[in-house]
C-alpha positions as CSV (number, residue, x, y, z in Angstrom):
1,M,-3.4,-112.0,193.6
2,T,-2.2,-114.8,191.4
3,H,-1.1,-112.0,189.0
4,L,1.3,-110.4,191.5
5,V,2.8,-113.7,192.5
6,L,3.2,-115.2,189.0
7,S,4.4,-111.9,187.3
8,H,7.9,-112.4,188.9
9,I,8.3,-115.7,186.8
10,P,8.5,-114.5,183.3
11,P,11.6,-112.0,183.8
12,V,13.4,-114.5,185.9
13,G,12.7,-117.3,183.5
14,I,13.6,-115.3,180.4
15,A,17.0,-114.2,182.2
16,F,17.8,-117.7,183.2
17,S,17.0,-119.1,179.7
18,L,19.2,-116.3,178.1
19,L,21.9,-117.1,180.3
20,L,21.5,-120.9,179.8
21,L,21.6,-120.4,175.9
22,I,24.7,-118.3,176.0
23,F,26.4,-120.8,178.3
24,G,25.3,-123.6,175.9
25,M,26.6,-121.7,172.9
26,I,30.0,-121.0,174.5
27,L,30.3,-124.8,175.5
28,H,28.8,-125.9,172.0
29,S,26.5,-128.1,174.2
30,T,23.3,-129.4,172.5
31,R,21.7,-130.4,175.6
32,V,22.3,-127.1,177.4
33,Q,21.0,-125.2,174.3
34,R,17.9,-127.4,174.3
35,L,17.4,-126.9,178.0
36,A,17.4,-123.1,177.4
37,L,14.8,-123.4,174.8
38,F,12.6,-125.4,177.0
39,F,12.9,-123.1,179.8
40,A,12.0,-120.3,177.5
41,L,9.0,-122.2,176.3
42,L,8.0,-123.1,179.9
43,T,8.4,-119.1,180.7
44,T,6.1,-118.4,177.7
45,L,3.4,-120.4,179.3
46,F,3.6,-118.6,182.6
47,T,3.5,-115.4,180.7
48,V,0.2,-116.5,179.1
49,V,-1.1,-117.1,182.7
50,V,0.1,-113.7,183.9
51,Q,-1.6,-112.0,181.0
52,L,-5.0,-113.9,181.6
53,S,-4.8,-112.9,185.3
54,G,-4.3,-109.1,184.6
55,P,-7.8,-107.9,184.1
56,A,-9.0,-109.1,187.4
57,I,-6.2,-107.5,189.5
58,E,-6.9,-104.3,187.3
59,E,-10.2,-103.6,188.8
60,I,-9.0,-104.1,192.3
61,A,-5.9,-101.9,191.7
62,K,-8.3,-99.1,190.3
63,T,-10.3,-99.1,193.7
64,A,-7.3,-99.7,196.0
65,Y,-5.2,-97.0,194.3
66,P,-7.2,-94.0,193.2
67,G,-5.6,-91.7,190.8
68,S,-3.5,-94.5,189.3
69,D,-5.7,-94.9,186.2
70,A,-2.9,-93.6,183.7
71,T,-0.3,-95.8,185.3
72,I,-2.6,-98.8,185.2
73,Q,-3.2,-98.2,181.5
74,A,0.5,-97.7,180.8
75,H,1.3,-101.0,182.6
76,K,-1.5,-102.7,180.6
77,E,-0.1,-101.5,177.2
78,A,3.4,-102.3,178.1
79,A,2.3,-105.9,179.3
80,S,0.4,-106.4,176.1
81,T,3.6,-105.6,174.0
82,A,5.7,-107.7,176.3
83,F,3.2,-110.4,176.1
84,W,3.2,-110.8,172.2
85,I,6.9,-110.6,171.9
86,T,7.4,-113.2,174.6
87,L,4.8,-115.3,172.9
88,G,6.9,-115.0,169.7
89,T,9.9,-115.8,171.4
90,G,8.2,-119.0,172.7
91,V,7.1,-120.0,169.3
92,V,10.7,-119.7,167.9
93,C,12.0,-121.8,170.8
94,L,9.4,-124.4,170.1
95,L,10.4,-124.6,166.6
96,G,14.0,-125.2,167.6
97,L,12.8,-127.9,170.2
98,L,10.8,-129.6,167.3
99,R,14.1,-129.9,165.4
100,G,14.9,-132.8,167.7
101,N,18.5,-133.7,168.2
102,S,19.5,-131.9,165.2
103,I,20.0,-128.5,167.1
104,H,23.6,-128.4,166.4
105,K,22.7,-128.4,162.6
106,L,20.6,-125.2,163.2
107,A,22.3,-122.1,161.8
108,R,24.2,-119.8,164.0
109,W,21.7,-117.1,162.9
110,Y,19.0,-119.1,164.8
111,Q,20.9,-118.9,167.8
112,M,21.5,-115.2,167.4
113,I,17.8,-114.6,166.8
114,V,16.7,-116.5,169.8
115,S,19.2,-114.6,172.0
116,L,18.0,-111.3,170.5
117,L,14.4,-112.2,171.1
118,L,15.2,-113.2,174.6
119,I,17.0,-109.9,175.3
120,I,14.1,-107.9,173.9
121,S,11.6,-109.9,175.8
122,L,13.5,-109.5,179.1
123,A,13.8,-105.7,178.5
124,L,10.0,-105.4,177.9
125,L,9.2,-107.5,180.9
126,I,11.5,-105.4,183.1
127,G,10.0,-102.3,181.8
128,T,6.5,-103.7,182.4
129,A,7.4,-104.6,186.0
130,T,8.8,-101.1,186.4
131,I,5.6,-99.4,185.5
132,G,3.6,-102.0,187.6
133,L,5.6,-100.8,190.7
134,R,4.4,-97.3,190.2
135,I,0.8,-98.4,190.6
136,A,0.9,-99.2,194.4
137,R,3.6,-96.5,195.0
138,P,2.2,-93.0,194.3
139,W,5.6,-91.2,195.1
140,L,7.0,-93.2,192.1
141,R,4.3,-91.6,189.8
142,Q,5.0,-88.1,190.8
143,E,6.8,-86.2,188.4
144,A,9.9,-84.2,189.4
145,V,9.2,-80.7,190.5
146,V,11.6,-78.1,189.3
147,T,12.1,-75.3,191.6
148,T,14.1,-72.1,191.7
149,P,16.8,-71.8,194.3
150,Q,15.6,-69.9,197.3
151,T,17.9,-67.7,199.5
152,P,17.9,-68.7,203.1
153,A,15.7,-66.6,205.4
154,D,17.2,-64.2,207.7
155,T,16.6,-66.1,211.1
156,T,18.5,-63.6,213.3
157,Q,15.6,-61.4,213.8
158,A,13.2,-64.2,214.8
159,V,15.7,-65.4,217.4
160,D,16.2,-61.8,218.7
161,S,12.6,-61.2,219.0
162,S,11.8,-64.4,220.9
163,Q,14.7,-63.5,223.5
164,T,13.2,-60.3,224.3
165,H,9.8,-61.7,225.6
């Protein structure tokens, strides 16, 4: 159950960090940019906890939702990719935090790389969450069925025959 509760933190934390970083870049505020890097790093730590709690819930999901094995596997693969990218983002943010108060001396390219990594991490985390939603909701797993148009049946005969009895 820990996995389900904590899995909401990484996408929200990354989105918050991204918005804070953009806000800090607009204001040219070193403090706000450092705060954004700190929140991104903190979110990375939550991502590690979520990743470690995944295998325990996987077995529960397989028994609770039979027929969802393919969806669980897809979620697992997407989560792995999102985890490594988010972990890399956290490392890049840590490097920026280790620069101390000289963050304003960091090149503009660093800010753009962190922004890009946060956007990629957010997209991967949202994609992973979307796949995770399909595990417990079988109607989302079903593929769309394409049918040929049908002409309406002639109901006048059925009505006429029921009135004669």
